MARVEXRO-935183 format. One record per atom (N, C-alpha, C, CB): residue in one letter; x, y, z. Coordinates in pm, whole numbers, plus 50000, padded with zeros to 5 digits. Atoms other than C-alpha are relative to their C-alpha. Glycine has a CB too. Layout:
aXYZ;...
END
This chain:
x500794987449990;x500025001450013;x500935011449981;x499235001550137;x499364987850024;x501295033949886;x499735011950109;x499565004249863;x500184989049932;x501725060750141;x500125012149948;x500664999750086;x499984985950076;x500685095450021;x500815009250097;x498375006949968;x499154989649944;x503105121550114;x499225012950001;x501335001649920;x500784985249998;x501835154950218;x501005010149972;x499275004050149;x499074991350021;x503435184950097;x499165014049961;x501024994249890;x500534985349990;x502935224850095;x499555001849843;x501295012650057;x500074996450118;x503635226549730;x499754988449903;x501095007149976;x500065015050079;x502235194749538;x500365003349845;x498264991950008;x499964998450143;x503305190149174;x499074996649919;x500884994749954;x501155002050085;x501065195548898;x499904986849922;x499955010849907;x499855010950055;x499975165548720;x500494999049869;x499034994850009;x499624999950163;x501025175748367;x501565005950017;x498815011949887;x498504996650005;x504655185348476;x500754993349919;x500644998650115;x499255009050091;x507005174648211;x501264996250066;x500295006549863;x498715007949960;x510005152148271;x500985009350000;x500414988249908;x498834992750039;x513405171248305;x500604991949900;x500955003050112;x499275003250103;x515465168648015;x501445005850007;x499315004149885;x498824995349993;x519225172048011;x500475004149857;x500834990550066;x499754993050125;x520005196847740;x501395002349972;x499355012449998;x498544997850009;x523885195447786;x500475011650015;x500494996549894;x499644985749965;x524165231247868;x501194997850096;x498735009050071;x498955000149896;x526505220248163;x501224991449962;x499434994950131;x498915010450018;x528725194847972;x501365007050009;x499874992449858;x498534994449999;x531615218647948;x500495002550135;x500145013349922;x499484998149848;x531815220948343;x500814988850032;x498835001050111;x499245012549953;x533165185448372;x501315005249987;x499774985949914;x498624999549991;x536875186148478;x500375012550034;x500644996049887;x499434984349983;x536915224548538;x500225000950157;x498785013549943;x499644993749873;x538345238948864;x498825008050055;x501235009249982;x501234990849940;x535895252349119;x500785013150051;x499064991850143;x499554988049952;x536695288349178;x500015001550147;x499285009749944;x500074996149843;x537425301549549;x498775005850011;x501145010250057;x501384991649965;x533765307049675;x499814991650117;x498585000449881;x500245004749871;x532935304150033;x498445002150023;x500935007750107;x501484998849976;x529255296550113;x499514997250147;x499284990149906;x500615004849868;x527335294450430;x499354988150007;x499115008550048;x500755013449986;x526215259950536;x498785003950082;x500914987650077;x501234999849921;x523005251150704;x500194999550154;x499164988649959;x499405001949862;x525185243851014;x500545015750053;x501374987849989;x499784989649958;x525915279351020;x501725002949983;x499375000050132;x498614999750026;x529775274950899;x500245004649865;x500624987250021;x499454995950162;x531535289450588;x500624986849942;x501365013349996;x499315011650088;x532615262350333;x500375004649882;x499184988149970;x499194993350120;x535265269450085;x499794988849894;x501775003450034;x500355009750111;x534265249649772;x501104993949949;x499315005849889;x498825004450088;x537775248049632;x500654990750129;x501135014849927;x499285010149899;x539065230949968;x499284987450038;x500295006850131;x500655011849967;x536515202749962;x500764987349933;x498515001349955;x499265010850045;x538145169249901;x499294987249940;x500764996350108;x500725007650047;x535455148249790;x500024999749855;x498965001950049;x499885003550123;x535475132649437;x498785008349917;x499974984049993;x501254993750041;x531955147049371;x499345005650119;x499084990249930;x500704991849904;x530035173449553;x498835003949914;x500865012850062;x501214992650086;x526365184649462;x499535009050111;x498644989149934;x500764988449930;x525235218549566;x498665003149953;x500735012649989;x501144996950027;x521775226349572;x499475013850033;x499364991450049;x500354986250004;x520925263249510;x498515004949962;x500895005649907;x501444998850070;x517325274149477;x499925015249974;x498634994450102;x500344985950033;x516235307249314;x498855008150058;x499805000249871;x501134996349962;x513205310349499;x499384989550121;x499205001349873;x500635009949884;x511585293249809;x498635004550025;x500845000250148;x501454999649973;x507765289949841;x499985003850150;x499214985349967;x500464997449859;x505915301250146;x498854995450023;x499945012850037;x501335008449987;x503445276950275;x498755006650028;x500104990350105;x501524991649996;x499765288050223;x499865009749885;x499795009650144;x500174988750099;x500795312849941;x500314990949859;x501195014750031;x499945007050148;x500715299049549;x501425004749965;x498725005649876;x498904995350052;x504005299649367;x499655010649863;x500854987049966;x500214993650092;x504375322249087;x499554993249881;x500935006349988;x500545007850134;x502285314348773;x501024998049915;x498915007349917;x499025005950060;x504145292648564;x501424994950045;x500125007049922;x498725004449919;x507065285948815;x500244984449969;x499795002650174;x499575015950009;x506685246848791;x500174995849867;x498944989950061;x499595003350148;x507005248248411;x501355005349972;x499005006149893;x498624995650000;x510535262848454;x500854988250020;x500285010550106;x499035011749955;x513215234148411;x500725003550125;x501124996649889;x499124999149895;x514805228448727;x499575010050113;x501285003749946;x500514987949903;x512815258148922;x499684992950117;x498665009149949;x500185006149866;x511795232049196;x500964992350031;x498884992950017;x498685006549945;x515235220749241;x500154985849950;x500014999650162;x499915013750030;x514655188449043;x500415001049866;x498764991850022;x499395001850118;x516995182648747;x500424986049973;x501045008549993;x499475014750041;x518085153348553;x501324996350074;x500314999149835;x498865000349934;x521325157548710;x500004993650136;x500425012250005;x500145003949871;x520115153449055;x499454985450032;x499195009550058;x500335012149984;x518445119448987;x500964990549950;x498844998349950;x498955010350058;x521375102448827;x500814994450095;x500915005649901;
END
């Protein structure tokens, strides 16, 4: 039996599947510039100093507010909800 997950921002039924358009293919193997970001733990993280082989950063251009609708057409923008083909690979 499937358990229905409650969400403040349900996905529309007609949302297209994300498609990898190859626009980021040129980034493979490039060095990360010295960038320091705040972590959710309140620390600063220098991306250039990370030792992991692969690091995934999630950066959202907009966060919805519970009880308020998202901007019209927001769900139709590829990656706008933080779901990209690269994230599910």
